[in-house]
C-alpha positions as CSV (number, residue, x, y, z in Angstrom):
1,X,-2.0,-33.0,5.0
2,X,-1.9,-35.3,2.0
3,X,-3.9,-33.0,-0.4
4,X,-1.6,-30.0,0.5
5,X,1.5,-32.0,-0.2
6,X,0.1,-33.2,-3.5
7,X,-0.8,-29.6,-4.4
8,X,2.7,-28.3,-3.6
9,X,4.7,-31.3,-5.0
10,X,2.7,-32.3,-8.0
11,X,-0.1,-30.0,-9.1
12,X,1.6,-26.6,-9.0
13,X,4.9,-27.7,-10.6
14,X,2.9,-29.4,-13.4
15,X,0.8,-26.3,-13.9
16,X,3.9,-24.0,-14.1
17,X,5.7,-26.4,-16.4
18,X,2.7,-26.3,-18.8
19,X,2.7,-22.5,-19.1
20,X,3.7,-21.2,-22.5
21,X,6.7,-19.0,-21.3
22,X,9.0,-18.3,-24.3
23,X,12.7,-18.6,-24.0
24,X,13.5,-15.4,-25.9
25,X,12.1,-11.9,-26.1
26,X,11.0,-12.5,-29.7
27,X,9.0,-15.5,-28.5
28,X,6.6,-13.2,-26.6
29,X,5.5,-11.8,-29.9
30,X,4.8,-15.2,-31.4
31,X,2.4,-16.2,-28.6
32,X,-1.2,-16.9,-29.6
33,X,-4.4,-15.6,-28.0
34,X,-4.8,-18.9,-26.2
35,X,-1.3,-18.6,-24.8
36,X,-1.9,-15.1,-23.4
37,X,-5.1,-16.3,-21.7
38,X,-3.1,-19.1,-20.1
39,X,-0.7,-16.5,-18.7
40,X,-3.4,-14.3,-17.2
41,X,-4.0,-16.2,-13.9
42,X,-0.3,-16.3,-12.8
43,X,0.2,-12.7,-13.9
44,X,-2.8,-11.6,-11.9
45,X,-1.6,-13.6,-8.9
46,X,1.9,-12.0,-9.0
47,X,0.4,-8.5,-9.5
48,X,-1.9,-9.0,-6.5
49,X,1.0,-10.3,-4.3
50,X,3.1,-7.3,-5.4
51,X,0.4,-4.8,-4.7
52,X,-0.4,-6.3,-1.3
53,X,3.3,-6.3,-0.4
54,X,3.5,-2.6,-1.4
55,X,0.5,-1.8,0.7
56,X,1.8,-3.7,3.7
57,X,5.5,-2.5,3.7
58,X,5.5,1.0,2.2
59,X,4.4,3.7,4.7
60,X,3.1,6.1,2.0
61,X,1.1,3.2,0.6
62,X,-1.3,3.2,3.5
63,X,-4.0,6.0,3.4
64,X,-5.3,7.5,6.6
65,X,-8.6,5.9,7.7
66,X,-11.6,7.7,6.2
67,X,-9.1,10.0,4.5
68,X,-8.6,11.9,7.7
69,X,-5.4,13.4,9.0
70,X,-6.7,14.6,12.3
71,X,-7.5,11.4,14.2
72,X,-7.5,12.7,17.8
73,X,-8.1,16.5,18.2
74,X,-11.5,18.2,18.1
75,X,-13.1,15.5,15.9
76,X,-16.6,17.0,16.3
77,X,-15.7,20.2,14.6
78,X,-15.5,20.2,10.8
79,X,-12.7,22.8,10.5
80,X,-10.3,23.1,13.4
81,X,-9.0,26.7,13.8
82,X,-7.1,28.0,16.7
83,X,-5.9,31.6,17.3
84,X,-2.9,32.7,19.3
85,X,-2.4,36.2,20.6
86,X,1.0,37.7,19.5
87,X,1.7,39.1,23.0
88,X,1.6,35.5,24.4
89,X,4.4,34.4,22.1
90,X,7.9,35.2,23.5
91,X,10.6,35.1,20.8
92,X,9.9,32.2,18.4
93,X,7.1,29.7,18.3
94,X,6.7,26.5,16.3
95,X,3.2,25.0,15.6
96,X,2.5,21.4,14.7
97,X,0.2,21.1,11.7
98,X,0.4,17.4,11.1
99,X,-2.1,16.4,13.9
100,X,0.1,13.5,14.8
101,X,1.7,14.9,18.0
102,X,0.2,14.3,21.4
103,X,0.9,17.9,22.4
104,X,-1.9,20.2,21.0
105,X,-0.3,23.4,22.1
106,X,2.5,25.2,20.4
107,X,6.1,24.5,21.1
108,X,8.0,27.6,22.3
109,X,11.7,27.8,21.4
């Protein structure tokens, strides 16, 4: 536990205090090449944490596994096509095309 406490209490604050972060906007333009290289690791760390947070908490940030939308229905067929006879439909029918519902049949209204 001692090495972790030293890392959190001494090493990380000393590292952050030594970073060449300017106090004004104009100071960013006066940084040298060596200063920019010193800022790369914390910038990469913040970008990685931000990206992982986006992937974890934003629903549209998670792609479907293997790029598939259809995860349950007729997975052995490359193209799922169903036909419905018009005489079988009463007045109005709604069909699910998202492949996420448990009911494969159409919903009659």
